[in-house]
C-alpha positions as CSV (number, residue, x, y, z in Angstrom):
1,X,-78.6,7.2,-56.0
2,X,-75.1,6.0,-56.8
3,X,-75.6,7.0,-60.5
4,X,-76.7,10.4,-59.5
5,X,-73.7,10.9,-57.1
6,X,-71.4,9.6,-59.8
7,X,-72.9,12.1,-62.3
8,X,-72.4,15.0,-59.9
9,X,-68.8,14.0,-59.2
10,X,-68.1,13.7,-62.9
11,X,-69.7,17.1,-63.6
12,X,-67.6,18.7,-60.9
13,X,-64.3,17.1,-62.1
14,X,-65.0,17.7,-65.8
15,X,-63.6,21.2,-65.6
16,X,-60.3,19.8,-64.4
17,X,-60.4,16.4,-66.0
18,X,-62.5,16.5,-69.2
19,X,-63.7,13.2,-70.5
20,X,-61.1,11.3,-72.6
21,X,-61.5,8.6,-75.1
22,X,-58.9,5.9,-75.7
23,X,-59.2,4.5,-79.3
24,X,-58.3,0.9,-80.0
25,X,-57.9,0.3,-83.7
26,X,-57.7,-3.2,-85.2
27,X,-57.6,-4.4,-88.8
28,X,-61.4,-4.7,-89.0
29,X,-62.8,-2.4,-86.5
30,X,-62.1,0.7,-84.4
31,X,-63.2,0.7,-80.8
32,X,-62.8,3.3,-78.0
33,X,-62.8,3.3,-74.2
34,X,-64.5,6.2,-72.5
35,X,-62.5,7.6,-69.5
36,X,-64.8,9.6,-67.3
37,X,-63.4,12.3,-65.0
38,X,-64.0,10.2,-61.9
39,X,-62.2,7.2,-63.5
40,X,-59.3,9.5,-64.4
41,X,-59.2,10.9,-60.8
42,X,-59.2,7.4,-59.3
43,X,-56.4,6.4,-61.6
44,X,-54.4,9.5,-60.8
45,X,-54.9,9.0,-57.0
46,X,-53.9,5.4,-57.3
47,X,-50.8,6.2,-59.3
48,X,-49.9,9.0,-56.9
49,X,-50.2,6.6,-53.9
50,X,-48.1,3.9,-55.7
51,X,-45.5,6.6,-56.5
52,X,-45.5,8.0,-53.0
53,X,-45.1,4.6,-51.5
54,X,-42.2,3.9,-53.8
55,X,-40.5,7.1,-52.9
56,X,-41.0,6.5,-49.1
57,X,-39.7,2.9,-49.3
58,X,-36.7,4.0,-51.4
59,X,-36.0,6.8,-48.9
60,X,-36.2,4.4,-45.9
61,X,-33.8,2.0,-47.7
62,X,-31.4,4.8,-48.6
63,X,-31.5,6.2,-45.0
64,X,-30.7,2.8,-43.6
65,X,-27.9,2.3,-46.1
66,X,-26.5,5.8,-45.3
67,X,-26.9,5.2,-41.6
68,X,-25.0,1.9,-41.8
69,X,-22.3,3.5,-43.9
70,X,-22.0,6.4,-41.4
71,X,-21.6,4.0,-38.5
72,X,-18.9,2.0,-40.3
73,X,-17.1,5.2,-41.3
74,X,-17.4,6.5,-37.8
75,X,-16.0,3.2,-36.4
76,X,-13.2,3.3,-38.9
77,X,-12.4,6.9,-38.1
78,X,-12.4,6.1,-34.4
79,X,-10.1,3.2,-35.0
80,X,-7.8,5.4,-37.1
81,X,-7.8,8.1,-34.5
82,X,-7.0,5.5,-31.8
83,X,-4.1,4.1,-33.9
84,X,-2.8,7.6,-34.5
85,X,-3.0,8.2,-30.7
86,X,-1.1,5.0,-30.0
87,X,1.6,6.0,-32.6
88,X,1.8,9.4,-31.0
89,X,2.2,7.9,-27.5
90,X,4.9,5.6,-28.8
91,X,6.7,8.5,-30.4
92,X,6.3,10.5,-27.3
93,X,7.7,7.6,-25.3
94,X,10.8,7.4,-27.5
95,X,11.2,11.2,-27.2
96,X,11.1,10.9,-23.4
97,X,13.7,8.2,-23.5
98,X,15.9,10.3,-25.7
99,X,15.5,13.2,-23.4
100,X,16.4,11.1,-20.3
101,X,19.5,9.8,-22.1
102,X,20.4,13.4,-23.1
103,X,19.9,14.5,-19.5
104,X,22.2,11.6,-18.3
105,X,24.9,12.7,-20.8
106,X,24.6,16.3,-19.7
107,X,24.9,15.3,-16.1
108,X,28.1,13.2,-16.9
109,X,29.5,16.2,-18.7
110,X,28.7,18.5,-15.8
111,X,30.3,16.1,-13.4
112,X,33.5,16.1,-15.5
113,X,33.4,19.9,-15.5
114,X,32.9,20.1,-11.8
115,X,35.9,17.7,-11.3
116,X,38.1,19.9,-13.5
117,X,36.9,23.1,-11.7
118,X,37.8,21.5,-8.4
119,X,41.3,20.7,-9.7
120,X,41.7,24.3,-10.8
121,X,40.4,25.6,-7.5
122,X,42.9,23.5,-5.5
123,X,45.7,24.8,-7.8
124,X,44.5,28.3,-7.3
125,X,44.5,27.8,-3.5
126,X,48.1,26.5,-3.5
127,X,49.2,29.5,-5.6
128,X,47.5,31.8,-3.2
129,X,49.3,30.2,-0.2
130,X,52.6,30.5,-2.0
131,X,52.0,34.2,-2.7
132,X,51.1,34.9,0.9
133,X,54.3,33.2,2.0
134,X,56.3,35.3,-0.5
135,X,54.7,38.5,0.7
136,X,55.5,37.6,4.3
137,X,59.2,37.0,3.4
138,X,59.3,40.3,1.5
139,X,57.7,42.2,4.4
140,X,60.2,40.6,6.9
141,X,63.1,41.6,4.6
142,X,61.7,45.1,4.3
143,X,61.4,45.5,8.0
144,X,65.0,44.2,8.6
145,X,66.3,46.7,5.9
146,X,64.5,49.6,7.5
147,X,65.9,48.6,10.9
148,X,69.4,48.5,9.5
149,X,69.0,51.9,7.9
150,X,67.8,53.4,11.2
151,X,70.8,51.8,13.0
152,X,73.2,53.2,10.4
153,X,71.7,56.7,10.8
154,X,72.0,56.5,14.6
155,X,75.7,55.3,14.3
156,X,76.4,58.2,11.9
157,X,74.9,60.8,14.3
158,X,76.9,59.2,17.2
159,X,80.1,59.4,15.2
160,X,79.4,63.1,14.3
161,X,78.9,63.9,18.0
162,X,82.1,62.0,19.0
163,X,84.2,63.9,16.4
164,X,82.9,67.2,17.5
165,X,83.6,66.5,21.1
166,X,87.1,65.2,20.5
167,X,88.2,67.9,18.1
168,X,89.8,70.9,19.8
169,X,89.9,73.2,16.8
170,X,89.2,72.9,13.1
171,X,92.9,73.5,12.2
172,X,94.1,70.4,14.1
173,X,91.4,68.0,12.9
174,X,91.5,68.3,9.2
175,X,92.4,64.7,8.6
176,X,89.7,63.4,10.9
177,X,87.2,65.7,9.3
178,X,88.1,64.2,5.9
179,X,87.7,60.7,7.3
180,X,84.3,61.6,8.8
181,X,83.2,63.1,5.4
182,X,84.3,59.9,3.7
183,X,82.5,57.8,6.3
184,X,79.3,59.8,5.9
185,X,79.5,59.5,2.1
186,X,79.8,55.7,2.4
187,X,76.9,55.6,4.8
188,X,74.8,57.8,2.5
189,X,75.5,55.5,-0.4
190,X,74.6,52.5,1.7
191,X,71.3,54.2,2.8
192,X,70.5,55.1,-0.8
193,X,70.9,51.5,-1.9
194,X,68.9,50.3,1.1
195,X,66.1,52.8,0.2
196,X,66.1,51.6,-3.4
197,X,65.9,48.0,-2.3
198,X,63.1,48.9,0.0
199,X,61.2,50.6,-2.9
200,X,61.7,47.5,-5.0
201,X,60.4,45.3,-2.2
202,X,57.4,47.5,-1.8
203,X,56.6,47.3,-5.6
204,X,56.9,43.5,-5.4
205,X,54.6,43.5,-2.3
206,X,52.0,45.5,-4.2
207,X,52.2,43.2,-7.2
208,X,51.8,40.2,-4.8
209,X,48.7,41.9,-3.2
210,X,47.2,42.4,-6.7
211,X,47.9,38.7,-7.6
212,X,46.2,37.6,-4.4
213,X,43.1,39.8,-5.1
214,X,42.9,38.3,-8.7
215,X,43.2,34.8,-7.2
216,X,40.4,35.5,-4.7
217,X,38.2,37.0,-7.5
218,X,38.8,33.9,-9.7
219,X,38.0,31.7,-6.7
220,X,34.7,33.5,-6.1
221,X,33.9,33.2,-9.9
222,X,34.6,29.4,-9.7
223,X,32.4,29.1,-6.6
224,X,29.6,31.0,-8.3
225,X,29.9,28.8,-11.4
226,X,29.9,25.7,-9.2
227,X,26.8,26.9,-7.5
228,X,25.1,27.4,-10.8
229,X,26.1,24.0,-12.1
230,X,24.9,22.3,-8.8
231,X,21.5,24.1,-9.1
232,X,21.1,22.9,-12.7
233,X,22.0,19.4,-11.7
234,X,19.6,19.4,-8.7
235,X,16.8,20.7,-10.9
236,X,17.5,18.1,-13.6
237,X,17.4,15.3,-11.1
238,X,14.1,16.6,-9.6
239,X,12.5,16.9,-13.1
240,X,13.6,13.4,-14.0
241,X,12.4,11.7,-10.8
242,X,9.0,13.3,-10.3
243,X,7.4,11.7,-13.5
244,X,8.7,8.3,-12.4
245,X,7.3,8.7,-8.9
246,X,3.9,9.8,-10.3
247,X,3.9,6.8,-12.7
248,X,4.4,4.2,-9.9
249,X,1.7,5.9,-7.7
250,X,-0.7,6.1,-10.6
251,X,-0.2,2.3,-11.1
252,X,-1.1,1.7,-7.5
253,X,2.4,0.8,-6.5
254,X,4.4,2.1,-3.5
255,X,7.7,3.6,-4.8
256,X,9.4,3.0,-1.4
257,X,8.5,-0.7,-1.3
258,X,9.5,-1.1,-4.9
259,X,12.9,0.6,-4.4
260,X,13.6,-1.5,-1.3
261,X,12.8,-4.6,-3.4
262,X,15.2,-3.5,-6.1
263,X,17.9,-2.6,-3.5
264,X,17.8,-6.2,-2.2
265,X,18.8,-7.4,-5.7
266,X,21.4,-4.6,-6.3
267,X,23.4,-4.1,-3.1
268,X,26.4,-2.2,-4.5
269,X,28.3,0.6,-2.9
270,X,29.6,4.0,-4.1
271,X,32.3,4.3,-6.7
272,X,35.6,6.2,-6.7
273,X,33.9,9.6,-7.4
274,X,32.0,9.4,-4.1
275,X,35.2,8.5,-2.2
276,X,37.0,11.5,-3.8
277,X,34.2,13.9,-2.8
278,X,34.1,12.9,0.9
279,X,37.4,12.3,2.8
280,X,37.1,10.4,6.1
281,X,38.0,12.5,9.1
282,X,37.8,15.8,7.2
283,X,34.7,18.0,7.4
284,X,33.2,18.1,3.9
285,X,32.9,21.4,2.1
286,X,29.5,22.8,1.0
287,X,30.3,21.9,-2.6
288,X,31.2,18.3,-1.6
289,X,28.1,18.0,0.4
290,X,25.8,19.1,-2.5
291,X,27.7,16.9,-4.9
292,X,27.2,13.9,-2.6
293,X,23.5,14.6,-2.3
294,X,23.2,14.8,-6.1
295,X,25.0,11.5,-6.4
296,X,22.6,9.9,-3.9
297,X,19.7,11.3,-6.0
298,X,21.2,9.8,-9.1
299,X,21.6,6.5,-7.4
300,X,17.9,6.6,-6.5
301,X,17.0,7.6,-10.0
302,X,18.9,4.6,-11.3
303,X,16.9,2.4,-8.9
304,X,13.7,4.0,-10.3
305,X,14.9,3.1,-13.8
306,X,15.6,-0.5,-12.8
307,X,12.1,-0.7,-11.1
308,X,10.5,0.7,-14.3
309,X,12.2,-2.1,-16.3
310,X,10.9,-4.7,-13.9
311,X,7.3,-3.4,-13.8
312,X,4.8,-4.1,-16.7
313,X,4.4,-0.5,-18.0
314,X,4.9,-1.4,-21.7
315,X,2.5,-2.5,-24.4
316,X,2.9,-6.2,-25.4
317,X,2.2,-5.5,-29.1
318,X,4.3,-3.0,-31.1
319,X,2.7,-3.5,-34.5
320,X,-0.6,-2.0,-35.6
321,X,-3.5,-3.5,-33.6
322,X,-6.9,-2.7,-32.2
323,X,-8.5,-3.2,-28.8
324,X,-11.3,-5.7,-28.9
325,X,-12.2,-6.1,-25.3
326,X,-11.2,-4.5,-22.0
327,X,-11.0,-5.5,-18.4
328,X,-14.2,-6.1,-16.5
329,X,-17.5,-7.9,-16.8
330,X,-18.8,-8.6,-20.4
331,X,-21.1,-10.9,-22.3
332,X,-19.2,-14.2,-23.1
333,X,-18.5,-14.4,-26.8
334,X,-19.2,-18.2,-26.7
335,X,-22.7,-17.5,-25.3
336,X,-22.0,-18.5,-21.7
337,X,-23.7,-15.4,-20.2
338,X,-21.9,-12.6,-18.4
339,X,-18.4,-13.3,-17.2
340,X,-15.5,-11.5,-15.7
341,X,-12.9,-10.7,-18.4
342,X,-9.6,-10.5,-16.4
343,X,-7.4,-8.9,-19.1
344,X,-7.2,-6.8,-22.2
345,X,-7.5,-8.1,-25.8
346,X,-5.2,-6.8,-28.6
347,X,-6.3,-8.0,-32.1
348,X,-3.9,-8.2,-35.1
349,X,-2.9,-10.7,-37.8
350,X,-1.7,-14.2,-37.0
351,X,2.0,-14.3,-36.2
352,X,2.2,-10.7,-34.9
353,X,5.2,-10.5,-32.5
354,X,4.3,-10.5,-28.8
355,X,6.9,-8.8,-26.4
356,X,7.5,-9.0,-22.6
357,X,6.3,-5.9,-20.9
358,X,8.9,-6.0,-18.1
359,X,12.0,-7.9,-16.9
360,X,11.2,-11.2,-15.2
361,X,11.4,-15.0,-15.2
362,X,9.2,-17.3,-17.2
363,X,7.2,-19.5,-14.8
364,X,4.9,-21.2,-17.4
365,X,5.1,-21.8,-21.1
366,X,2.7,-24.4,-22.4
367,X,-0.9,-25.3,-23.3
368,X,-3.6,-24.3,-20.7
369,X,-7.1,-25.3,-21.8
370,X,-9.1,-22.0,-22.3
371,X,-5.9,-19.9,-22.5
372,X,-4.5,-22.1,-25.3
373,X,-0.8,-21.5,-25.6
374,X,0.0,-19.5,-22.5
375,X,3.1,-17.7,-21.1
376,X,3.4,-16.6,-17.5
377,X,6.2,-14.2,-16.4
378,X,6.9,-13.4,-12.7
379,X,8.1,-9.8,-11.9
380,X,9.0,-7.8,-8.7
381,X,6.6,-7.1,-5.9
382,X,4.4,-10.1,-6.6
383,X,3.5,-9.0,-10.1
384,X,2.8,-11.5,-12.9
385,X,1.9,-11.0,-16.6
386,X,0.1,-13.6,-18.8
387,X,0.0,-13.8,-22.6
388,X,-2.7,-16.2,-23.9
389,X,-4.0,-17.7,-27.2
390,X,-0.6,-17.6,-28.8
391,X,0.2,-19.4,-32.1
392,X,3.8,-20.0,-31.1
393,X,5.8,-19.9,-27.8
394,X,9.5,-18.7,-28.1
395,X,10.6,-19.0,-24.4
396,X,11.0,-21.8,-21.9
397,X,10.3,-22.1,-18.2
398,X,13.1,-20.6,-16.0
399,X,14.3,-18.3,-18.7
400,X,15.0,-14.7,-17.8
401,X,13.5,-12.2,-20.2
402,X,14.0,-8.5,-20.6
403,X,11.5,-5.8,-21.3
404,X,10.8,-5.6,-25.0
405,X,12.1,-9.1,-25.7
406,X,10.0,-11.2,-28.2
407,X,8.4,-14.1,-26.3
408,X,5.8,-15.5,-28.8
409,X,3.5,-14.9,-31.7
410,X,-0.2,-13.9,-31.7
411,X,-2.7,-16.6,-32.6
412,X,-6.2,-18.0,-31.8
413,X,-5.5,-21.1,-29.7
414,X,-7.7,-22.2,-26.9
415,X,-11.1,-20.7,-26.2
416,X,-11.0,-17.9,-28.8
417,X,-13.2,-16.6,-31.5
418,X,-10.4,-15.0,-33.6
419,X,-6.8,-14.0,-33.7
420,X,-5.9,-11.8,-30.7
421,X,-3.7,-11.6,-27.6
422,X,-5.3,-11.9,-24.2
423,X,-3.0,-9.9,-21.9
424,X,-3.3,-10.1,-18.1
425,X,-1.5,-8.4,-15.1
426,X,-1.9,-10.0,-11.7
427,X,-0.8,-8.6,-8.3
428,X,-0.3,-11.3,-5.7
429,X,-2.5,-13.6,-7.7
430,X,-5.4,-11.1,-8.2
431,X,-6.1,-9.8,-11.7
432,X,-5.8,-6.1,-12.1
433,X,-6.6,-3.8,-15.1
434,X,-3.5,-3.8,-17.4
435,X,-4.5,-0.4,-18.8
436,X,-3.8,1.1,-15.4
437,X,-0.1,0.4,-15.9
438,X,-0.1,1.4,-19.6
439,X,-1.9,4.7,-19.0
440,X,0.4,5.5,-16.0
441,X,3.5,5.3,-18.3
442,X,2.0,7.2,-21.3
443,X,3.7,10.5,-20.3
444,X,7.0,9.0,-19.2
445,X,8.0,6.4,-21.9
């Protein structure tokens, strides 16, 4: 049965796979091996299966290799994009700082210009008062001259009537008539001189009126320019303060409480400029009131600046780094289950400088078990920052540090699996997410 089936299969396959003979020749004899169509088909199928399996296995290995390479490349691309973003944020922060310094310089220049304009305005006011006094004197002189002229005319008319009444005939009063003519001529000359003086006075009065009108126009122009400058200063102060206010609120801090805390440490009073703008016992002018309000806003903006320096909005590492672990629950790297991670980890090379993120006082600078070499800095409003796993500590307890001051070097001391900085922010003893402060300041610094 099997032989018959084999014969039929060979007959069917012989059209495609004719019988082949494999000759094996030796020194003495020549032998051959007969390859039936079925044998050839089985060999071809076997070889095809082996080849197919080889191709599939190779494809799987290649796909795994490509997938692993893509994952690494994607991770590297994400890391590169993140580093570029951090560099862009740092450049934007420096640009914002330059813009704030430029705004402060422009404000100082505007204040100087306002002071100069006020001086010119006061001088213009004094000149206007002097012109008004001169015009009043000229008008009084002109009225007196006109009155004297009218009196002289009345006296001339009275003398003419008296002469006519006392003269009996024209033949007997020739001498008196000559005297009267001489008197009238003298009076006419005096009246002509008085009229000329009056005309000169009128010309001077018109010139004085023109000067007063020009002075008033100049005063109005100065007032309009002052109003424009005040508007620009008020807008600049508003634009500068709004981002700071949003930054504090985004970090979960009350700007009012923070400013009150700063004021308790800086209790100064207004300088000579404020005293010059507002005179005791004298109602302030609208310009002085606006200038005083701008100065108060600037004082508040200065308090905002001091508050920003004393609040941990900065990044503790300025060199190239990568985030390795964020704030929140995570699997313990030492295999101790899931634990709360109370800070943010920045990874870089050993010895990378670590900087204070705000002004404050060092309250701890020593070894602390799991933290390794640890620095604690106390800030305003019950805030505290911690810098752990350091390789070197560069500050001491009780030392005052400023924002951006180098306080230590990155390392892997304590309970650590590699070189990194463990950075914490605590509010009244409770750990909060440090990235809340860093993100709040990304559009300001």
